[in-house]
Structure formats: C-alpha cells, structure tokens
NUTORZA-964264 format. One line per 8 residues: for each residue y, x, z of C-alpha. Coordinates in Angstrom, 3 decimals. Layout:
Y X Z; ... $
//
This chain:
0.219 -0.045 0.030; 3.582 1.312 -0.875; 6.910 0.732 0.804; 10.237 0.775 -0.540; 10.516 4.500 -0.692; 7.234 4.562 -2.719; 5.457 6.384 0.370; 1.924 5.580 1.399 $
2.057 3.629 4.450; -0.576 5.389 6.348; 0.969 8.626 5.648; 2.996 9.924 8.992; 6.805 9.911 8.465; 8.916 11.033 11.004; 12.140 9.053 11.435; 15.512 10.593 11.287 $
18.338 9.149 13.167; 21.644 9.597 11.338; 24.625 9.672 13.415; 27.872 8.831 11.696; 31.242 8.604 13.867; 33.706 6.441 12.137; 37.394 6.334 12.624; 39.744 4.866 9.855 $
37.449 5.991 7.234; 37.591 2.659 4.764; 38.565 5.035 1.909; 35.205 6.948 2.117; 32.568 5.168 4.240; 31.353 3.101 1.389; 30.305 6.229 -0.574; 28.945 7.733 2.707 $
26.660 4.869 3.450; 25.685 4.124 -0.053; 24.170 7.750 -0.292; 22.284 7.314 2.733; 20.951 3.656 2.556; 19.753 4.818 -1.025; 18.157 7.917 -0.165; 14.613 8.463 -1.632 $
13.209 9.028 2.126; 13.270 5.799 3.519; 12.491 6.328 7.479; 15.906 6.274 8.835; 17.806 4.857 11.816; 21.387 5.075 10.890; 23.719 4.690 13.866; 27.312 4.112 13.087 $
29.768 4.532 16.013; 33.329 2.808 14.923; 35.447 4.693 17.426; 38.455 2.057 17.438; 39.408 2.034 13.776; 42.601 0.187 13.078; 41.719 -0.248 9.418; 38.740 -2.100 7.718 $
36.112 0.524 8.805; 34.465 -2.032 11.129; 34.274 -4.843 8.707; 32.641 -2.257 5.876; 30.016 -1.037 8.514; 29.089 -4.928 9.063; 29.178 -5.468 5.629; 26.294 -2.671 4.867 $
24.619 -3.738 8.179; 23.917 -7.115 6.402; 22.492 -5.530 3.369; 20.415 -3.049 5.275; 18.679 -3.815 8.754; 18.196 -0.026 9.306; 21.965 0.273 10.218; 22.849 -0.246 13.883 $
26.576 -0.408 14.712; 28.221 0.772 18.197; 31.797 -0.567 18.365; 34.142 1.263 20.942; 37.550 1.904 22.052; 39.071 4.964 20.442; 37.572 7.947 22.682; 37.127 11.005 19.969 $
34.027 12.098 17.877; 32.377 13.823 21.030; 32.223 10.209 22.734; 31.405 8.657 19.431; 28.462 10.975 18.991; 27.177 10.952 22.483; 27.144 7.008 22.320; 24.927 7.315 19.230 $
22.787 10.257 20.720; 22.194 7.923 23.694; 20.712 5.090 21.467; 18.817 7.322 19.105; 14.881 7.217 18.884; 14.143 9.368 15.743; 12.032 12.476 15.428; 14.886 14.337 13.995 $
18.681 14.097 14.260; 21.084 14.387 11.636; 25.085 14.151 11.692; 27.024 12.768 8.938; 31.060 12.668 8.768; 32.148 9.440 7.491; 34.562 11.042 4.816; 31.521 13.100 3.483 $
28.261 12.031 1.608; 24.665 13.346 0.880; 22.613 14.143 -2.067; 20.317 11.242 -2.868; 17.280 13.167 -2.222; 18.504 15.189 0.926; 16.068 13.815 3.465; 13.300 13.741 1.090 $
13.611 17.603 0.546; 14.085 18.196 4.302; 11.286 15.990 5.435; 9.047 17.598 2.818; 9.474 21.002 4.313; 8.649 19.344 7.894; 5.659 18.081 6.672; 4.312 21.346 5.303 $
4.974 22.907 8.536; 5.818 20.394 11.491; 6.621 23.354 14.001; 10.281 23.668 12.506; 12.500 23.015 15.365; 15.406 23.333 13.203; 16.225 23.102 9.614; 19.505 24.296 8.120 $
20.607 23.765 4.412; 23.403 24.387 2.187; 26.452 22.117 0.846; 29.207 21.735 -1.643; 32.757 21.533 -1.125; 34.375 18.372 -2.904; 38.001 17.920 -3.472; 40.413 20.840 -2.643 $
38.862 24.289 -3.378; 38.236 26.531 -0.383; 36.434 29.620 -0.905; 35.748 30.507 2.812; 34.112 27.092 3.437; 32.256 27.451 0.073; 30.862 30.743 1.312; 29.629 29.309 4.788 $
28.062 26.337 2.955; 26.113 28.613 0.498; 22.835 29.513 2.170; 19.965 31.552 1.563; 16.275 30.660 1.921; 14.953 32.393 4.847; 12.069 31.472 7.586; 12.462 32.545 11.442 $
9.493 32.327 13.853; 9.464 32.957 17.668; 13.260 33.452 17.607; 15.287 34.878 20.485; 18.039 32.768 21.756; 20.898 34.884 20.017; 18.809 35.417 16.777; 20.221 32.426 14.543 $
23.381 31.496 16.262; 24.964 34.923 15.555; 22.944 36.150 12.554; 22.979 32.730 10.568; 26.358 31.980 9.191; 25.468 28.388 8.780; 24.494 28.128 12.405; 27.988 27.097 13.207 $
30.369 25.560 13.067; 29.288 22.642 10.732; 27.046 20.339 12.451; 26.146 18.373 9.465; 24.166 21.138 7.980; 21.456 20.747 10.385; 18.396 18.717 10.750; 17.402 18.987 14.477 $
14.228 18.029 16.154; 15.373 15.454 18.836; 13.159 17.710 21.474; 16.206 20.419 21.233; 18.392 17.959 22.579; 16.530 16.789 25.330; 14.268 19.502 26.767; 14.388 21.093 29.208 $
17.680 19.197 29.766; 19.684 16.702 27.831; 22.444 18.048 25.846; 25.628 16.136 25.128; 29.007 17.043 23.359; 31.819 18.036 25.942; 34.078 14.687 25.742; 36.930 16.907 27.194 $
37.324 18.830 24.079; 39.467 17.316 21.372; 37.939 19.745 18.746; 35.401 22.409 19.018; 33.025 20.220 20.829; 30.615 20.581 17.928; 30.526 24.149 18.251; 29.845 24.285 21.831 $
27.113 21.865 21.366; 25.607 24.091 18.763; 25.539 26.764 21.235; 23.510 24.633 23.400; 20.697 23.710 21.089; 20.317 26.518 18.452; 19.146 29.033 21.072; 16.406 26.626 22.047 $
14.901 26.552 18.340; 12.163 28.803 18.201; 10.987 28.292 14.665; 13.955 27.874 12.208; 14.105 27.268 8.302; 16.838 28.150 6.302; 17.130 26.330 2.876; 19.401 27.295 -0.059 $
19.572 23.557 -1.249; 23.067 22.156 -1.470; 22.539 18.619 0.197; 25.493 17.833 1.799; 29.067 17.251 0.207; 31.909 18.245 2.336; 35.044 16.550 1.482; 38.414 18.225 1.804 $
41.705 16.587 0.752; 45.341 17.319 0.695; 45.674 15.241 3.767; 42.701 17.098 5.216; 40.281 15.936 7.811; 41.265 16.068 11.550; 39.576 19.693 11.905; 41.657 20.885 8.657 $
45.091 19.575 10.080; 44.290 21.171 13.153; 43.939 24.495 11.617; 47.523 24.578 10.955; 48.440 24.210 14.676; 47.885 27.927 15.123; 48.779 27.922 19.047; 46.658 25.181 20.183 $
43.764 26.342 17.873; 43.864 29.591 19.824; 43.752 28.046 23.034; 41.103 26.077 21.948; 39.081 29.140 20.727; 39.436 30.580 24.177; 38.187 27.369 25.900; 35.161 27.382 23.613 $
34.397 30.989 24.653; 34.774 30.306 28.370; 32.555 27.062 28.156; 29.794 29.099 26.325; 29.776 31.738 28.764; 29.517 29.473 31.453; 26.690 27.205 29.753; 24.800 30.363 29.006 $
24.877 31.674 32.256; 23.441 28.422 33.592; 20.921 28.354 30.773; 19.682 31.962 31.455; 20.642 33.207 28.047; 23.596 35.388 29.020; 22.237 38.425 30.794; 19.904 39.405 27.858 $
22.394 38.460 25.016; 25.810 39.190 26.494; 26.330 42.104 24.319; 25.885 39.669 21.000; 27.884 36.919 22.695; 31.106 39.026 23.403; 30.593 40.848 19.980; 31.049 37.260 18.455 $
33.956 36.268 20.824; 35.663 39.531 19.615; 35.603 38.496 16.078; 36.319 34.949 16.809; 39.497 35.844 18.652; 40.719 38.810 16.602; 40.665 36.743 13.260; 42.392 34.033 14.900 $
45.336 36.080 16.028; 45.315 38.886 13.249; 48.340 37.401 11.533; 50.258 36.169 14.481; 53.809 37.636 15.091; 53.477 40.934 17.300; 54.410 39.146 20.652; 51.556 36.622 20.327 $
49.081 39.177 19.388; 49.973 40.984 22.589; 49.762 37.888 24.540; 46.220 36.784 23.491; 44.841 40.360 23.423; 45.868 40.420 26.975; 44.126 37.251 27.716; 41.095 38.141 25.685 $
40.850 41.664 27.649; 41.372 39.821 30.987; 38.738 37.241 30.337; 35.965 39.881 29.054; 36.556 41.864 32.336; 36.562 38.683 34.427; 33.057 37.480 33.180; 31.611 41.125 32.393 $
32.335 43.210 35.191; 30.563 46.035 33.464; 33.505 46.371 30.905; 33.637 46.676 26.983; 30.745 49.025 26.188; 28.334 46.218 25.648; 30.463 45.302 22.517; 28.361 46.098 19.401 $
29.620 48.979 16.994; 30.763 46.679 14.038; 33.365 44.952 16.340; 34.384 47.860 18.595; 37.382 48.707 16.081; 38.640 45.114 16.321; 38.313 45.329 20.106; 40.086 48.459 20.426 $
42.943 47.209 18.153; 43.291 44.331 20.431; 43.670 46.639 23.333; 46.152 48.770 21.436; 48.264 45.255 20.970; 48.401 44.880 24.569; 50.147 48.223 24.897; 52.979 47.104 22.454 $
56.277 47.554 23.900; 57.528 44.244 22.461; 61.148 43.142 22.744; 62.959 40.367 20.504; 65.450 43.132 19.330; 62.675 45.302 18.231; 61.097 42.561 16.255; 64.150 41.327 14.742 $
64.944 44.984 13.824; 61.435 45.213 12.234; 61.821 41.921 10.308; 65.193 42.973 8.873; 63.664 46.098 7.668; 60.664 44.359 6.139; 63.098 42.106 4.059; 65.396 44.961 2.891 $
62.335 46.711 1.796; 61.035 43.685 -0.304; 64.685 43.317 -1.577; 64.864 46.745 -2.722; 61.526 46.474 -4.569; 62.573 43.130 -6.325; 65.816 44.942 -7.406; 63.992 47.830 -8.632 $
61.686 45.742 -10.603; 64.457 43.751 -12.101; 66.255 47.089 -13.319; 62.778 48.493 -14.710; 62.149 48.868 -18.466; 58.940 46.978 -18.472; 60.564 43.973 -16.874; 63.402 43.752 -19.536 $
61.008 44.004 -22.410; 58.891 41.471 -20.826; 61.783 39.241 -20.510; 62.790 39.545 -24.067; 59.364 38.667 -25.272; 59.152 35.608 -22.981; 60.303 32.370 -24.510; 63.568 31.391 -22.736 $
62.108 28.243 -21.493; 59.673 30.292 -19.368; 61.600 32.927 -18.267; 62.386 33.551 -14.528; 65.759 32.237 -13.301; 67.509 35.327 -12.012; 70.515 33.574 -10.531; 68.809 33.722 -7.079 $
68.418 37.443 -7.183 $
//
C-alpha cells in the first residue's frame, strides 16, 4: 500500500518536526509553506508559531492549516524568535528537528535527501547541509552556505563546532536528532537574548553530536532583501552587535563549564572567541578598538586564570594585536589629527591623478556624456 508520498507504509519513516517562527511574514510565508507541504518526504510535523504578527500572517497560516492537517499553529503575544522556537520545541514530537525561517524556503526534495541518508545509517545525530542565497548577493554568506561532503564519527565536543564552518550560526542548515536536545538535559533558546540566541543554542547541542554527516547538497534557500531580515539589519548597529558578541562568549563559557566541556576544550573555545571579537572590531575607530580589546583581555583573564598561552597559533597574532590596541595612547586630538592627515593624503592622491597624462588622455577618449564631473575637485 502506498501513501501520498509514494512511500511504502510498512517502511520505517522517522518524523521531522519542522519549526517555523512567524512574525509579519505575509509576503513570504506562502512560498515557505508551499515548499514544505509539497516535500517529496511526507512524514512531517509542521509547527508554525505566530509571534504576535500585526499583518495577515496568522490568517495565511490558518488557510494553509485547512489545506494540510500536518500544520499545527501556536499563536502568542510577541516575545521574539527564541520564545517562539521554545514554544514549538515543547510541542514537537518528531524524531528529528528542522528549523525554517518564514521568509526562506526549501528545495522540494530536501527532506527526502536528508532522510535517505538517515535511513542508510540511523546513527547520524546531526546532518548539516548547504544552501543558496536568494535576493541580494552576499559573498560571505554564500561561502558559509557552500558545504563539502564529510563524515565524522565519535566526535569530540569541540570537533564540529569549531572546525565545520556551517556548524554555526545558521540554525536552518541542520537536521537535528531530537535526542540531542533532550539528553542528558533539555536544551532551549535563551529568551533573554534578542539576537545570537541561535548560536548559543548551537553551542549546546552540536557538541553532543557523536556522529555528524555534512552534505554538499544545497537544500535551503536563504533570502536576503534590501530591507533585510532582523539579523541583517542588526549587523549595522555595530556597538550593539559587539556587546551581543561578548554576551554570547560569556554564556557559552558558562554553559560549557556546566556541561563539563570547558576544561578539555578551553584552548579551542578561546581561540574561537579571539577570532569572533577581532573581526567584529577590526574596522572600528581606534578608541572603540581600545575599549573592546580591554574588555576582551579582562574577560579572558577572569575566566581563564592561566592566561592567553592556551590560544592556538593561528589566532595568537590577532590576540597580540588586540593587546597592542589596549596600549594605544588615544586622545580625541590625536585621532582628529590622524583623520585630517588621512584626508589630506587622499586629496593629494586625487589631485595627482587628475594631473596625470594617463587621466587626461582617458578623459579625451571618453564620451562627454560619460565623463567624470570635475566641478567637485
């Protein structure tokens, strides 16, 4: 006998709980749900959490629920993505968990590909896969979403979280065995964090995974628009983003100490922390680099009394650079003088270019309608 997904009923088919937090997503939720309810793998529990939407998101969820009885709707007052995902996790009963954002969508055979791999070897605790960027191009994110096939068995807690680029921060690239979130203790998202809660959550379950499969298949479509998602908008609020990164480090260090991972993995943990902060503050003005470098050095010395010797070689230069930033004799007068000197140097280079023979010849050969307006120089 065959069901709607053309699968033999007597065959064991694990259930995937698909968790979708929804907030004012009426523009995209139809595409998202359409690609989920029409998956070639049928055994899904689809949990949509309307997080107090003020548009027509809830009405659209209710419309889709009438079409497909696998859809369960939770409606709550606006409390943020962490609370929305937690509400769904408490209701989820599937063998595996998959997180999908409401403005993104899946390839139609995504779950079939994933579950075929699980059926080949039911020991996989975590399956990581790739994705595509839809909308505005972003080379960095495209790089993270491009994965390479690899198999990992009997992993150490730090093996995947630090060495597999797609292990964080994009939660939706993971198919997670639900046992990772319940044993030995239940894991939930930190609802005190407005952003970054997904990465903290990953630092909780990824180290629990003993057997991890990484696929090169691009199964997820991540939408980046000019208006951008909350995460994209937040990236422009530089100071708050930096403070969030420090809070992530503090919480991860605390949780790893509680879970017993810290002592044997503190070298890799603090090496990751160096990179995390260094690339956050590298292009800050000198006074902010000094401030946050001091905060990081103090945090490291407070949490790890042995000092910075544990930082691995490939990040020690960045740590030393941050130490140098803490010694900067910063003053507003010096910074103003530096900026004036920089502007004067750039103006000098512009004037020399304008006077050059190559520029003059190029200007003559360029159609007048396309010539650079020199009135501003």
